[in-house]
C-alpha positions in Angstrom: 28.7 -26.3 39.8 24.9 -26.6 39.7 22.8 -25.0 36.9 19.1 -24.0 37.3 17.0 -22.7 34.4 13.8 -20.7 34.2 12.3 -17.3 33.9 14.1 -15.3 36.6 12.1 -12.7 38.5 14.5 -9.9 39.3 12.8 -7.8 42.1 15.4 -5.1 41.9 15.2 -4.3 38.2 11.5 -5.3 38.2 12.1 -7.4 35.1 11.6 -11.1 34.1 14.0 -12.8 31.8 15.0 -16.3 30.7 18.1 -17.2 32.6 20.6 -19.8 33.6 21.4 -19.7 37.3 24.8 -21.1 38.4 25.4 -22.2 42.0 28.7 -22.9 43.8 29.2 -23.5 47.5 25.7 -22.6 48.3 25.8 -19.2 46.6 24.8 -17.8 43.2 28.0 -17.6 41.2 26.5 -16.3 38.0 23.2 -15.3 36.3 23.2 -15.6 32.5 20.5 -14.2 30.3 19.6 -16.7 27.5 17.4 -16.8 24.5 15.9 -20.2 25.3 12.3 -19.9 26.3 11.5 -21.5 29.7 8.1 -22.2 31.2 8.8 -22.2 35.0 9.7 -19.2 37.0 12.7 -18.7 39.4 11.5 -16.5 42.3 13.3 -15.4 45.5 12.3 -17.6 48.4 9.5 -16.3 50.7 10.0 -14.9 54.2 7.5 -14.9 57.0 8.4 -11.7 58.9 6.7 -12.7 62.1 5.5 -16.2 63.2 5.0 -18.1 66.5 6.1 -21.6 65.5 4.3 -23.0 68.6 0.9 -22.1 67.2 1.4 -24.7 64.5 1.5 -27.2 67.4 4.6 -28.6 65.7 8.2 -28.4 66.9 10.4 -26.3 64.6 11.6 -29.4 62.7 8.1 -30.5 61.8 7.0 -26.9 61.1 9.9 -26.6 58.6 8.6 -29.5 56.6 5.4 -27.6 55.9 7.1 -24.2 55.4 9.5 -25.3 52.7 6.9 -27.1 50.6 5.0 -23.8 50.6 8.0 -21.9 49.2 9.2 -20.4 52.5 13.0 -20.3 52.9 13.2 -18.1 56.0 11.1 -17.1 59.0 11.4 -14.5 61.8 10.1 -16.5 64.8 9.2 -15.2 68.2 9.3 -18.1 70.7 7.2 -16.1 73.1 4.8 -19.0 73.8 7.3 -21.6 75.0 9.3 -18.8 76.8 6.2 -18.2 78.9 6.2 -21.8 79.8 9.9 -22.6 80.2 11.8 -19.4 80.0 15.3 -19.4 78.6 15.3 -23.2 78.5 12.3 -23.1 76.1 14.0 -20.5 73.8 17.1 -22.6 73.7 15.1 -25.6 72.8 13.6 -23.8 69.8 16.9 -22.5 68.6 18.6 -25.9 68.9 15.7 -27.8 67.3 15.5 -25.4 64.4 19.2 -26.1 63.6 18.1 -29.7 62.6 16.4 -28.2 59.5 17.6 -26.3 56.5 14.8 -23.6 56.9 16.5 -20.4 57.9 15.0 -19.6 61.2 15.8 -16.3 63.0 14.6 -15.8 66.5 13.4 -12.6 68.1 14.1 -12.9 71.8 10.8 -12.6 73.7 10.4 -9.3 75.4 7.3 -9.9 77.5 7.8 -13.0 79.7 5.5 -12.9 81.6 3.3 -11.0 79.1 1.7 -9.2 82.0 1.8 -9.4 85.8 -1.9 -10.0 85.9 -1.6 -13.8 85.1 0.6 -16.7 86.2 3.2 -17.8 83.7 5.8 -20.6 84.0 8.9 -18.4 83.8 10.5 -15.0 83.6 12.9 -13.6 81.0 14.5 -10.4 82.5 16.8 -8.0 80.7 19.9 -10.1 81.7 18.4 -13.2 80.1 17.6 -11.2 76.9 21.2 -9.8 76.9 22.6 -13.3 77.1 20.3 -14.7 74.4 20.9 -11.8 72.0 24.7 -12.3 72.4 24.2 -15.9 71.0 22.2 -14.7 68.0 23.7 -13.8 64.6 20.6 -11.8 63.8 19.6 -9.4 66.6 15.9 -9.0 67.1 13.9 -8.3 70.3 10.5 -9.9 70.0 7.2 -8.1 70.0 6.8 -5.6 72.8 3.2 -6.3 73.9 3.4 -4.3 77.1 2.6 -1.1 75.4 1.4 0.6 78.6 4.8 -0.2 80.1 6.5 1.5 77.2 4.2 4.5 77.2 4.5 4.9 81.0 8.2 4.2 81.0 8.1 1.1 83.2 11.6 0.5 84.5 11.6 -3.2 83.6 10.4 -2.5 80.1 13.0 0.3 79.5 15.8 -2.0 80.6 14.8 -4.6 78.0 14.6 -1.9 75.3 18.0 -0.6 76.3 19.5 -4.1 76.0 18.1 -4.4 72.5 19.6 -1.0 71.6 23.0 -2.0 73.0 23.0 -4.9 70.5 21.6 -2.8 67.6 18.7 -5.1 67.5 15.5 -4.5 65.6 12.6 -4.2 68.1 9.2 -5.7 67.0 6.0 -4.1 68.2 2.5 -5.0 69.2 0.2 -2.0 69.7 -3.4 -2.5 68.5 -5.8 0.4 68.4 -3.5 3.0 70.0 -3.1 6.4 68.2 -1.9 9.9 68.8 0.7 10.9 71.3 0.8 7.5 73.0 1.5 5.8 69.6 4.3 8.4 68.8 5.9 7.8 72.2 5.8 4.0 71.6 7.4 4.3 68.2 10.0 6.9 69.5 11.2 4.3 72.0 12.8 2.5 69.1 10.0 0.0 68.2 10.0 -0.4 64.4 7.2 -2.8 63.4 3.6 -3.7 64.2 1.4 -6.7 63.0 -1.7 -5.8 64.9 -3.4 -3.3 62.6 -7.1 -3.9 61.8 -7.8 -0.8 59.6 -6.1 1.1 56.9 -6.4 4.3 59.0 -4.6 2.7 61.9 -1.8 1.3 59.6 -1.4 4.6 57.7 -0.9 6.6 61.0 1.8 4.2 62.1 3.5 4.3 58.7 3.5 8.1 58.7 5.3 7.9 62.1 8.0 5.6 60.5 6.7 2.2 61.7 6.7 -0.7 59.3 3.5 -2.7 59.0 3.4 -6.5 58.9 0.2 -7.5 57.1 -1.0 -10.6 58.9 -3.0 -13.5 57.5 -3.1 -16.3 60.1 -5.6 -18.9 61.2 -7.6 -16.7 63.6 -6.6 -13.2 62.7 -6.9 -12.3 59.0 -6.1 -8.7 58.1 -5.1 -8.9 54.4 -8.5 -8.1 53.0 -8.5 -4.8 54.8 -4.8 -3.9 54.5 -3.7 -5.1 51.1 -3.9 -1.6 49.5 -0.8 -0.7 51.6 1.3 -3.0 49.4 0.9 -0.7 46.4 0.7 2.6 48.3 3.5 2.1 50.8 5.5 -0.8 49.4 8.8 -0.2 51.2 7.0 0.0 54.6 5.1 -3.3 54.4 6.0 -7.0 55.0 3.9 -10.2 55.1 3.4 -12.5 58.1 1.2 -15.3 59.4 1.7 -14.7 63.2 -0.3 -17.9 64.1 -1.1 -20.7 61.7 -2.5 -24.2 62.6 -1.2 -27.3 60.8 -4.3 -27.9 58.7 -4.2 -24.4 57.3 -0.5 -24.8 56.4 -1.3 -28.1 54.6 -4.6 -27.1 53.0 -4.0 -23.4 52.2 -0.3 -22.7 52.5 1.9 -20.3 54.2 3.2 -16.9 52.8 2.4 -18.3 49.4 -1.3 -18.2 50.2 -1.0 -14.5 50.8 0.8 -14.0 47.5 -2.1 -15.9 45.8 -4.6 -13.6 47.4 -2.7 -10.6 46.3 -2.5 -11.9 42.7 -6.3 -12.4 42.8 -6.8 -8.8 44.0 -4.7 -7.6 41.0 -1.7 -6.4 42.9 1.6 -5.9 41.1 3.7 -9.1 41.4 6.9 -7.1 42.1 5.2 -5.2 44.9 3.9 -8.4 46.4 7.2 -10.2 46.2 9.1 -7.2 47.5 6.9 -7.3 50.6 7.4 -11.0 51.0 11.2 -11.1 50.2 13.2 -7.9 50.0 11.6 -5.9 52.8 12.0 -8.5 55.6 15.5 -9.4 54.5 16.6 -5.8 54.5 14.7 -4.7 57.6 16.1 -7.5 59.8 19.4 -7.8 57.9 18.8 -11.5 57.3 21.5 -13.6 55.5 18.9 -14.7 53.0 19.4 -14.6 49.2 17.4 -12.4 46.9 18.5 -13.8 43.5 21.6 -11.7 43.0 25.1 -12.8 42.2 27.0 -13.8 45.4 23.8 -14.1 47.3 23.0 -17.3 49.2 21.1 -19.5 46.7 17.7 -19.3 48.4 14.9 -19.4 45.8 11.8 -21.3 44.6 10.6 -22.6 41.3 6.9 -21.9 40.5 4.7 -22.9 37.6 3.7 -19.3 36.7 2.9 -16.0 38.3 -0.8 -16.4 38.1 -1.3 -19.7 40.0 1.9 -19.5 41.9 2.2 -23.2 42.6 5.4 -24.2 44.3 7.3 -26.8 42.4 10.7 -26.7 44.1 12.4 -25.0 47.1 16.1 -24.4 47.4 18.0 -23.2 50.5 21.7 -22.5 50.3 21.8 -24.1 46.9 20.3 -27.4 48.1 17.0 -28.7 47.0 14.8 -29.1 50.1 11.4 -29.7 48.5 10.4 -31.2 45.1 7.6 -33.4 43.7 5.7 -33.4 47.1 8.8 -34.6 48.9 10.8 -32.9 51.7 14.5 -33.7 51.8 15.6 -33.7 55.4 15.8 -36.2 58.2 13.8 -36.7 61.4 14.3 -34.8 64.6 15.9 -36.6 67.6 14.8 -34.0 70.2 13.3 -35.0 73.6 10.2 -33.4 75.1 10.4 -30.5 77.5 7.6 -29.4 79.7 6.4 -27.5 82.8 3.2 -28.8 84.3 2.1 -29.2 87.9 -1.7 -28.8 88.0 -3.9 -31.4 89.7 -7.4 -32.5 88.7 -10.5 -30.5 89.7 -14.0 -31.4 90.7 -17.4 -30.1 89.4 -17.8 -28.3 92.7 -14.8 -26.2 91.9 -16.7 -24.7 88.9 -19.8 -23.5 90.7 -20.5 -19.8 90.6 -22.9 -18.4 93.3 -24.9 -15.4 92.0 -24.0 -12.1 93.7 -26.3 -10.1 91.6 -28.7 -10.6 88.7 -26.3 -9.2 86.1 -23.0 -10.4 84.8 -20.4 -9.2 82.3 -20.0 -11.5 79.2 -17.0 -11.7 76.8 -18.2 -11.5 73.2 -16.2 -13.2 70.6 -15.7 -11.6 67.1 -14.9 -14.5 64.7 -11.5 -14.1 62.9 -10.4 -11.4 65.2 -8.3 -11.3 68.4 -10.3 -8.4 69.9 -13.5 -9.0 71.8 -16.5 -7.0 72.8 -18.6 -7.3 76.0 -22.1 -6.9 77.3 -24.2 -7.3 80.4 -26.9 -9.9 80.8 -29.0 -11.7 83.3 -27.4 -15.1 84.0 -29.1 -18.5 84.1 -29.1 -19.8 87.7 -29.9 -23.4 88.8 -29.5 -24.6 92.4 -27.7 -21.4 93.4 -25.1 -21.9 90.6 -24.8 -19.9 87.4 -24.6 -22.3 84.6 -24.1 -22.2 80.8 -27.1 -20.8 79.0 -27.1 -22.8 75.8 -30.1 -21.2 74.3 -28.6 -17.7 74.5 -25.1 -19.0 73.7 -23.7 -17.8 77.1 -21.2 -20.5 78.1 -19.0 -20.8 81.2 -15.3 -20.2 80.5 -12.6 -21.3 82.9 -8.9 -20.5 83.1 -6.9 -22.9 85.4 -3.3 -22.4 86.5 -1.2 -25.2 85.1 2.0 -24.3 87.0 0.9 -24.8 90.6 -1.1 -27.4 92.5 -4.4 -26.8 94.2 -5.1 -23.5 92.4 -8.6 -22.0 92.2 -10.0 -21.8 88.7 -10.9 -18.4 87.3 -14.5 -18.4 85.9 -16.3 -16.1 83.5 -18.9 -16.3 80.7 -18.6 -16.0 77.0 -20.8 -15.5 73.9 -20.1 -16.5 70.4 -18.8 -20.1 70.7 -22.1 -21.6 69.7 -21.7 -25.0 71.3 -24.9 -26.9 71.9 -23.2 -29.8 73.8 -19.7 -30.8 74.9 -16.7 -28.9 76.3 -13.3 -27.7 74.9 -10.1 -27.4 76.8 -6.5 -26.6 75.8 -3.1 -25.6 77.2 -2.6 -23.4 74.1 -3.9 -20.2 75.8 -1.9 -17.1 74.9 0.2 -15.9 76.5 0.9 -17.8 79.7 -0.6 -21.1 78.5 -2.6 -22.1 81.5 -5.6 -24.4 80.8 -8.5 -22.6 79.2 -11.8 -24.4 78.9 -15.4 -23.7 78.0 -18.5 -25.8 77.5 -22.2 -26.5 78.0 -22.1 -28.1 81.4 -19.9 -28.0 84.5 -19.5 -31.8 84.3 -18.1 -31.7 80.8 -15.9 -28.7 81.5 -14.4 -30.5 84.5 -13.9 -33.7 82.4 -12.1 -31.7 79.7 -9.8 -29.9 82.1 -9.0 -33.2 83.8 -8.2 -34.8 80.5 -5.7 -32.1 79.8 -4.2 -32.5 83.3 -3.8 -36.2 82.8 -2.1 -35.7 79.4 0.0 -32.8 80.9 -0.9 -30.6 78.0 -2.8 -30.6 74.7 -6.2 -30.0 73.1 -9.4 -31.9 73.9 -13.1 -32.0 73.1 -15.3 -33.9 75.5 -18.8 -34.9 74.4 -20.4 -37.1 77.0 -18.2 -40.2 77.2 -16.4 -39.4 74.0 -12.9 -37.8 74.2 -11.1 -36.3 71.2 -7.6 -35.4 72.3 -4.4 -34.2 70.7 -1.5 -34.6 73.1 1.2 -31.8 72.9 4.2 -33.3 74.7 6.5 -30.3 74.2 5.5 -27.7 76.8 1.8 -28.4 76.2 2.2 -26.5 73.0 3.8 -28.7 70.3 4.3 -32.2 69.2 6.9 -34.1 67.2 4.2 -36.1 65.4 4.1 -36.1 61.6 2.3 -32.9 60.4 -0.2 -34.9 58.4 -1.3 -36.9 61.4 -1.6 -33.7 63.5 -3.5 -31.9 60.9 -5.9 -34.8 60.3 -6.7 -35.1 64.0 -7.0 -31.4 64.5 -9.4 -31.1 61.5 -11.4 -34.0 62.9 -11.6 -32.3 66.3 -12.7 -28.9 64.8 -15.3 -30.8 62.7 -16.8 -32.5 65.7 -16.9 -29.1 67.6 -18.7 -27.5 64.6 -21.1 -30.5 64.4 -22.0 -29.7 68.0 -23.0 -26.1 67.2 -19.9 -23.9 67.0 -19.7 -21.5 64.0 -16.2 -20.3 64.7 -13.7 -20.5 61.9 -10.9 -21.7 64.1 -12.5 -22.7 67.5 -9.3 -23.7 69.4 -7.2 -20.7 68.2 -10.0 -18.3 68.9 -10.5 -19.7 72.4 -6.7 -19.6 73.1 -6.8 -15.8 72.6 -9.5 -15.3 75.2 -6.7 -15.4 77.8 -4.6 -12.8 75.9 -4.7 -9.9 78.3 -3.1 -7.4 76.0 -5.7 -7.4 73.3 -8.9 -5.4 73.9 -11.5 -5.4 75.3 -12.6 -8.0 77.9 -10.5 -11.1 78.5 -9.9 -13.7 81.3 -6.8 -15.0 82.9 -6.1 -17.4 85.7 -6.4 -14.6 88.2 -9.7 -13.2 87.0 -11.7 -11.3 84.5 -9.6 -8.5 82.9 -10.6 -5.1 81.4 -7.9 -4.5 78.8 -8.9 -0.9 78.1 -8.4 0.0 81.8 -5.6 -2.6 82.1 -7.0 -3.8 85.4 -9.1 -6.7 86.8 -12.9 -6.3 86.7 -15.7 -8.0 88.6 -17.9 -10.6 86.9 -21.0 -9.2 88.6 -22.5 -5.8 87.9 
């Protein structure tokens, strides 16, 4: 029998008391109130209610190292990214690799692979694949249904996937930014129970009124907590916390769900409301076998210094200590890389754009947001080729199919990156993860794309003859390198990009979402420029 002492935070009675916690066979066998005064606090372990592990650029094993030292004991992961690259094989890799760690990882089976039919992905997950994968899962979850037009218009393929989820009594996660009224009601009435894409209180409140639960997101690129945090007090039972997408340097420097707790404390939110959103609500909504500091619960909890600073001292999962004194207590992963990459190198000639009119549509980035705006401008033309206009911050942006040889690159223009020299390229390009690149000259853009082709996936910044590259050997999305090494290199690359003019908070993550064709308003995929509002391709020239 193991005994843990401290001030126990009971979220159900909403009381704090000095206690001795007894653990047997991974479960809490007894909780005894005592008169001894303790300094540290025993708190239920934190749960990330929606996260794409792939966006950390770390395989599940390496991600778990960072999660547990931030007090996270469980996550609801959607392996949507690797599924778009490798299909069922990719999902199975994530499930198997996560089993090498003590972090309780529950997978939603991706519902939108491919995310749309308007881009080239590496695989397809149909309703039969989803049925098979849900059968293998203890916790039944269908991942975020991003194809909201398909739900609203009752697309046969989408309805089959929803019906499979209902057959398994699975919770169905949603993804429906900016939609309201009858279309929103129809979406929710289809059985979809959550959304993590709210940007305003008004949007979230309408969804809550219709019975949908809101996941307040605070990730690396999309940060909605500052706008939505009042919901935690006003609609506590209807709110959960999530990161959605977090890069390794953020996980190391700022934290995971614990960083959201710290923000909430700073804003004066009630600690019981905050922790209910981070612990009770996701466990109950998804029916997760995760402990909440009750007798007979799995012994999943954390030790923190106090409820003001909320510094994580120790993390326990199933009664075993997995993090203490800046040390993580589990072994290395033995997994082998998996990938799907067939693209060949391109030439500068492939990137030339002949002017067809004197006006073009431009994607406009909004820093820290996934949505974009757009405007029309007269392009800069040299030698019958539209080039990046550095003075006006209008850069050429390219999406290049990674899954087929001899593909033709899709080319557009973008404002808000701010580069004065150099080019960026990456295979982290939501959702199909083709190569996306942007830069100040055709020569550097081509060099950056070819560096990614040579490494068969990763991130790079090319500046003249200098190359800064992070190889991602797992599906062009993740690596098995130590998180500190990855974070250091990633920080260095972001720093160099900012030294060359970019003002973006998270340049790589922001650029990766420029290919996400389900988030308004103007985006670009490997098949062309895409008007998300009309849900159809649009021409570059006006």
